[in-house]
Phi, psi and omega in degrees: 000135180299143183298322180293325177292316179299318180292323180292319177296319178300314182291328178294316180298321180296333180288334186280134173305139187305321182292348182248001183297315183298317180298318180295318181292327175294320176294327180296314175077006182279329178264141181288163177299322178299319179291322177297328180294333181281349180279138174262101184276004182261357178271178181296154186294330179298318179292321177300315181297322178296318180294320178298317178299318180299318175296322177293325175297320177298325182267004179057054180294146173240186185294333179293318178292321179296320180292326177295322175294323178294323176296315179302317180297314182290331175291322182285324180246050183293341181282357175281348182251155173266126184249141175242149180259133176236145180245130176258162182216137175271158176287334179232184181260010186292145175258138182238152177291132184267123179246112186296325179293318178294323177300312181296317180299313180292320181298311178297317182298319182292314182294314185284344173287337179261332184212115183287318183274086179210139177251124184239128180227135181244148168212131180263141178239165191290345179268029180063020176268131176253115177268130180237128178247127181235119174258126188261140173241196176231173176303340185240358183230148177290160180301140175274106185286347184267356177226060182277164170260146178240137177232135175238116182239125174266117185302145179064025170233157180272010189252139178227138178247124186237130168247103189274158175280181179288347181276079185292342179294341180271354182298320177299322178297320179294318179293321178297318179297322182295314184287330177290316183291324184263003175064036173259175184257318180211170185210144177210156179285137181273355179065037174237123182225147178193158169284340182269101179295320182293326178291322177295321177296321179300323183288308186283332178269006178053045181270358174244141185252145172258117185283122177258102187284134182245338182267171181287130181291149178289146178301141180284130182254147169072023180245128173047071179297127185279150177294154187300325185269012181289148175298123184301330181289322178293317181301313183294322178296317178298316181295318180295319180297317179295321177294321177298313179296320179300315182295313178298319181298318179291327175301319186276312190257344187080176183265349183270178179291149180274151172298145186276102177249134183249342183210138173213148181208139171209160180267135181248135180225120181215169180251143174287140175246122181211167178295125179303330181292331181287330177052053182289320183251127178285328182240146179274063182265139177291152176267123182244141175209162178252122183256126180236139176232139176213143180189155175299333179210081193299312185292322178294324177297316179296321182295333184270355185297308183295313178298332180278356181080011181272351180205153177286153176251139359283158178294156176299139175304335177299334180267316189280345181261015182309308180299328182280332180301312181292323183295324185264013186302314181300314184295318180301311182293325180292321179295329179274357181074023179259151178259133181293145172286104192212178173265113188258135180291137179290000000 
């Protein structure tokens, strides 16, 4: 076994919490059950990693097996990476049968035609998710296994989730390979980012519902007990206002927890309105700006603005439609006759 492969396996094992090493190795499936029985999982992790490397040497592990273990680790600890959402688009609305073997062949062929020194590893999961790990090299250097890119693609959907390496120059190659392999025409970033991959999936796959309440909300209990000598009209007004805000908030956000979104961005285009007599603008040019939002938990932060008294209820649609803005970006630009800034398939 190559020394670089042995070192990479050792470092991967060291990243895993000791209580979960056995479980990860069983999911990996490269070592037999008899080999796993010989491991002492109660010793220090460095000793465990050395013993795992010795067993891998007996089985002549190569970089593909090492990369497969890394995929299992990143699938289990996917929140350690920052994920971005990309949306692909077909030239027509036709649906095609998805062939995983054809997808892998086209993806590898496209990448390796542009860059010879690259390691590509696939793993399929039961939710129709294809995990792709790409370690990048250069024309003169072997792939750097410690800074790979990760792609999660759900077959027969236009959405791709990418956790890119620091080598951003390789992103166009990755996007080109994706649209060629999946038979799409173009791809662009939706400007939604988060460490929570499942939350991003909930947003783009519409797996979380916003409850639109139609009945009268129940009175809020146990909040801000008013002093005995308070004016009953003021007390009633405060209570009614809190119930109104609570009801409007539930209409927009629902009563359940929000998907964990950490970054959102969209382009805003509007026209200035002024008195024609003032003639402030010589040209009727639209005002364009880029709106960015970031927070450890963006949607929950927006949800708390009105109850905290930091914003009027209901919130502006510019805030509450953040997940939908990115999802509908293609449709909006098409209606305006604009072409998305994207990676276009040749």
